C-alpha positions as CSV (number, residue, x, y, z in Angstrom):
1,M,-93.8,45.0,60.0
2,M,-93.3,41.5,61.3
3,L,-89.8,40.3,62.2
4,Q,-88.9,36.9,63.7
5,L,-85.4,35.7,64.7
6,Q,-84.2,32.3,65.9
7,C,-80.6,31.1,66.8
8,L,-79.1,28.2,64.9
9,S,-76.9,25.5,66.5
10,S,-76.3,21.8,66.0
11,Q,-76.0,21.3,69.7
12,T,-78.3,22.0,72.6
13,L,-77.5,25.5,73.9
14,N,-78.1,27.3,77.1
15,P,-81.6,28.8,76.6
16,K,-80.4,31.9,78.5
17,L,-77.6,32.4,76.0
18,C,-79.7,31.9,72.9
19,P,-83.4,32.5,73.6
20,F,-86.1,32.6,71.0
21,H,-87.3,36.1,70.2
22,S,-90.5,37.0,68.5
23,L,-90.8,40.6,67.5
24,S,-94.1,42.0,66.3
25,N,-95.3,45.5,65.5
26,S,-97.6,46.8,68.2
27,K,-99.0,49.5,65.9
28,G,-100.6,49.4,62.6
29,N,-98.9,52.3,60.9
30,G,-95.7,50.5,59.8
31,F,-93.5,52.5,62.2
32,G,-94.7,51.4,65.7
33,S,-92.8,50.0,68.6
34,F,-92.0,46.3,69.0
35,S,-92.7,43.7,71.7
36,V,-90.4,40.8,72.5
37,T,-91.2,37.3,73.9
38,E,-88.8,34.5,74.8
39,S,-89.0,30.8,74.6
40,T,-86.4,28.8,76.6
41,S,-87.3,25.2,75.7
42,I,-85.9,25.0,72.2
43,K,-83.0,22.6,71.7
44,K,-82.3,23.1,68.1
45,K,-82.3,26.6,67.0
46,K,-82.9,28.0,63.4
47,L,-82.3,31.5,62.2
48,Y,-84.7,33.1,59.8
49,V,-85.9,36.6,59.1
50,K,-89.4,37.4,58.0
51,C,-90.2,41.0,57.0
52,R,-93.5,42.4,55.8
53,Q,-93.8,46.0,54.7
54,S,-97.0,47.9,55.1
55,E,-98.8,49.3,52.1
56,Y,-98.1,52.8,53.4
57,Y,-94.4,52.2,53.3
58,E,-94.5,50.7,49.8
59,Q,-96.4,53.7,48.4
60,K,-94.3,56.2,50.3
61,S,-90.9,54.8,49.9
62,F,-89.3,58.2,50.3
63,S,-91.5,59.4,53.2
64,A,-89.9,59.7,56.6
65,S,-91.1,58.5,60.0
66,P,-92.4,61.3,62.1
67,S,-89.9,60.3,64.8
68,N,-87.0,60.3,62.4
69,S,-87.0,63.5,60.4
70,S,-83.4,63.1,59.4
71,Y,-84.5,61.1,56.4
72,A,-86.8,63.8,55.0
73,P,-86.4,64.2,51.3
74,T,-85.0,67.7,51.7
75,D,-82.1,66.3,53.6
76,V,-81.2,63.7,51.1
77,A,-78.3,64.6,48.7
78,V,-79.4,64.5,45.1
79,G,-76.5,62.2,44.2
80,T,-78.1,59.5,46.5
81,L,-81.4,59.3,44.7
82,P,-81.9,56.2,42.5
83,T,-82.9,58.1,39.4
84,R,-82.5,61.6,38.0
85,V,-85.5,63.9,38.8
86,Y,-87.1,66.1,36.1
87,V,-89.5,68.9,37.2
88,G,-91.3,71.7,35.4
89,H,-94.4,73.9,35.5
90,S,-96.7,74.5,32.6
91,I,-99.3,77.2,31.8
92,Y,-101.8,76.4,29.1
93,K,-103.8,79.1,27.3
94,G,-105.9,79.3,24.1
95,K,-103.1,80.4,21.8
96,A,-100.0,79.0,23.4
97,A,-98.5,77.0,26.2
98,L,-95.5,77.9,28.4
99,T,-93.3,75.4,30.2
100,V,-90.8,76.5,32.8
101,E,-88.0,74.1,33.7
102,P,-84.8,74.6,35.9
103,R,-81.4,73.5,34.7
104,G,-78.7,72.9,37.3
105,P,-75.3,74.4,37.6
106,E,-72.1,72.8,36.4
107,F,-69.0,72.1,38.5
108,V,-65.4,71.2,37.7
109,S,-62.9,69.3,39.8
110,L,-59.6,71.0,40.8
111,D,-56.2,69.4,41.2
112,S,-56.5,70.1,44.9
113,G,-59.5,67.8,45.1
114,A,-61.9,70.6,45.6
115,V,-64.9,71.4,43.3
116,K,-65.5,74.8,41.7
117,L,-68.6,76.2,40.0
118,S,-68.0,76.5,36.3
119,R,-71.4,77.5,35.1
120,E,-74.4,78.9,36.8
121,G,-77.8,77.2,36.3
122,F,-80.7,78.7,34.5
123,V,-84.4,78.4,33.9
124,M,-85.6,77.2,30.5
125,L,-88.7,78.7,29.1
126,Q,-90.4,76.8,26.2
127,F,-93.2,78.4,24.2
128,A,-95.4,76.3,22.0
129,P,-98.1,77.7,19.7
130,A,-101.6,76.2,19.8
131,A,-102.5,73.6,17.1
132,G,-106.1,73.3,18.1
133,V,-108.4,73.2,21.1
134,R,-106.2,72.2,24.0
135,Q,-103.5,71.0,21.5
136,Y,-100.1,72.5,21.1
137,D,-97.4,72.0,18.5
138,W,-94.3,71.3,20.5
139,S,-92.3,70.6,17.2
140,R,-92.5,74.4,16.7
141,K,-91.6,75.4,20.2
142,Q,-89.2,78.3,20.8
143,V,-86.9,78.3,23.9
144,F,-85.4,81.1,26.0
145,S,-83.0,80.6,28.8
146,L,-83.3,82.9,31.8
147,S,-80.0,83.7,33.6
148,V,-80.1,84.2,37.4
149,T,-80.0,88.0,36.9
150,E,-82.9,87.9,34.5
151,I,-84.8,85.7,36.9
152,G,-84.1,88.4,39.5
153,S,-85.7,91.0,37.2
154,L,-88.8,88.9,36.9
155,V,-89.0,88.3,40.7
156,A,-88.7,92.1,41.3
157,L,-91.2,93.0,38.6
158,G,-94.2,95.1,39.8
159,A,-97.7,94.6,38.8
160,R,-97.6,97.6,36.4
161,E,-94.0,97.2,35.3
162,S,-92.4,95.6,32.3
163,C,-89.0,94.2,31.3
164,E,-87.3,93.0,28.1
165,F,-84.5,90.6,27.5
166,F,-82.4,90.2,24.3
167,H,-80.4,87.1,23.4
168,D,-78.1,86.2,20.6
169,P,-77.2,82.5,21.0
170,F,-74.3,82.9,18.6
171,K,-72.8,86.0,20.1
172,G,-69.0,86.0,19.7
173,K,-69.2,83.4,16.9
174,S,-69.2,83.6,13.1
175,E,-73.1,83.3,13.1
176,E,-73.5,86.3,15.4
177,G,-76.5,88.4,14.5
178,K,-78.2,85.7,12.5
179,V,-80.5,84.6,15.4
180,R,-82.3,87.2,17.5
181,K,-84.5,86.4,20.5
182,V,-86.5,89.0,22.4
183,L,-88.6,88.2,25.4
184,K,-90.9,91.0,26.6
185,V,-92.9,90.7,29.8
186,E,-95.6,93.5,30.0
187,P,-98.6,94.1,32.3
188,L,-102.0,93.2,31.1
189,P,-104.2,96.2,30.4
190,D,-106.5,95.5,33.4
191,G,-103.5,94.8,35.8
192,S,-104.6,91.2,36.3
193,G,-101.2,89.7,35.2
194,H,-98.6,89.9,32.5
195,F,-98.1,89.1,28.9
196,F,-95.1,86.9,28.0
197,N,-94.1,87.6,24.4
198,L,-91.2,85.8,22.7
199,S,-90.1,87.0,19.3
200,V,-87.6,84.9,17.3
201,Q,-85.9,85.9,14.1
202,N,-83.7,83.2,12.7
203,K,-82.0,84.1,9.4
204,L,-80.4,80.7,9.2
205,I,-83.8,79.0,8.5
206,N,-85.7,82.1,7.4
207,L,-87.9,82.0,10.5
208,D,-89.7,85.0,12.0
209,E,-92.2,84.0,14.7
210,S,-93.8,85.6,17.7
211,I,-95.5,83.6,20.5
212,Y,-97.3,85.3,23.3
213,I,-99.2,84.0,26.3
214,P,-101.1,85.8,29.1
215,V,-100.1,84.9,32.6
216,T,-102.5,85.7,35.4
217,R,-101.4,87.3,38.7
218,A,-101.9,83.9,40.5
219,E,-99.9,82.1,37.9
220,Y,-97.2,84.7,38.0
221,T,-97.1,84.4,41.8
222,V,-96.4,80.7,41.4
223,L,-93.5,81.4,39.1
224,V,-92.0,83.9,41.4
225,S,-92.2,81.5,44.3
226,A,-90.5,78.8,42.3
227,F,-87.8,81.2,41.2
228,N,-87.1,82.4,44.7
229,F,-86.8,78.8,45.8
230,I,-84.5,77.6,43.0
231,L,-82.1,80.6,42.8
232,P,-79.6,79.5,45.5
233,Y,-79.4,76.1,43.8
234,L,-78.8,77.7,40.4
235,L,-75.9,79.6,42.0
236,G,-74.5,76.4,43.4
237,W,-74.7,77.6,46.9
238,H,-76.4,74.5,48.1
239,A,-73.2,72.6,47.3
240,Y,-71.2,75.0,49.4
241,A,-73.7,74.9,52.2
242,S,-73.2,71.1,52.5
243,T,-69.5,71.7,53.3
244,I,-69.8,74.8,55.4
245,R,-69.1,73.1,58.7
246,A,-65.8,71.7,57.6
247,D,-65.0,75.0,55.9
248,D,-65.7,76.9,59.1
249,T,-63.1,74.8,60.9
250,A,-60.5,75.6,58.2
251,R,-61.3,79.3,58.4
252,T,-60.9,79.3,62.2
253,N,-57.4,77.9,61.7
254,N,-56.6,80.4,58.9
255,A,-57.8,83.3,61.1
256,N,-54.8,82.8,63.3
257,P,-52.1,85.4,62.3
258,R,-49.6,82.5,61.9
259,Y,-51.6,81.3,59.0
260,G,-52.3,84.7,57.4
261,G,-56.1,84.6,57.5
262,D,-57.6,86.3,54.5
263,Y,-60.2,88.5,56.3
264,E,-61.0,92.1,55.8
265,W,-60.8,92.8,59.5
266,N,-57.4,91.1,59.7
267,R,-55.9,93.6,57.3
């Protein structure tokens, strides 16, 4: 990075009060220290700024300097990012493809100005049947939303264990019972992974389809790792954690008997 500054004045100034400074980067990594030189013989001063970014900084606009870890991406609030971020993980096999995508929780504002969780997040599973060699028909995809509890069941699933989830998207509505979704996760015969089998019966459009895909132990381990990481965020606990310091101060005040602290050990 190259940065130069000069002072501007229509009159001759005291050089000691307004010296000419030339700042240059002494290292080639874009984050080095700077050296300063002065010139005291300039009568008419001009001010200009010249900045040149290194190629590294242009390519890594969200990377942090090793000496300034407070700007690491994990410490940046999602609301401050310039664009919305979409992530997912896909598994492709001969007869089907499986895509796993998280969906964040929802919050509502209270009259007090606080924010409350209104709906937990979930993980969306999308199953697409194969349409050819390394081709998949995503227009025929079937979806299944895993709740945080169902995610917990998959995380705790043993190599020889199985689980089954049943969903009725119209439960409690007039169309209840017309759409039935069953997701079965069963161990492969040789114990090398699990079968994911999604069966969908939709009486509204006369659809009866079953899509299954084998998931190896390594692939399942990746899914479990991602599930473990995202679970607190689906619960909205990351939003609470960002205010925990201020909340601790309030709790300290409320712990005083004068304020009627709502603690088990105060009862």
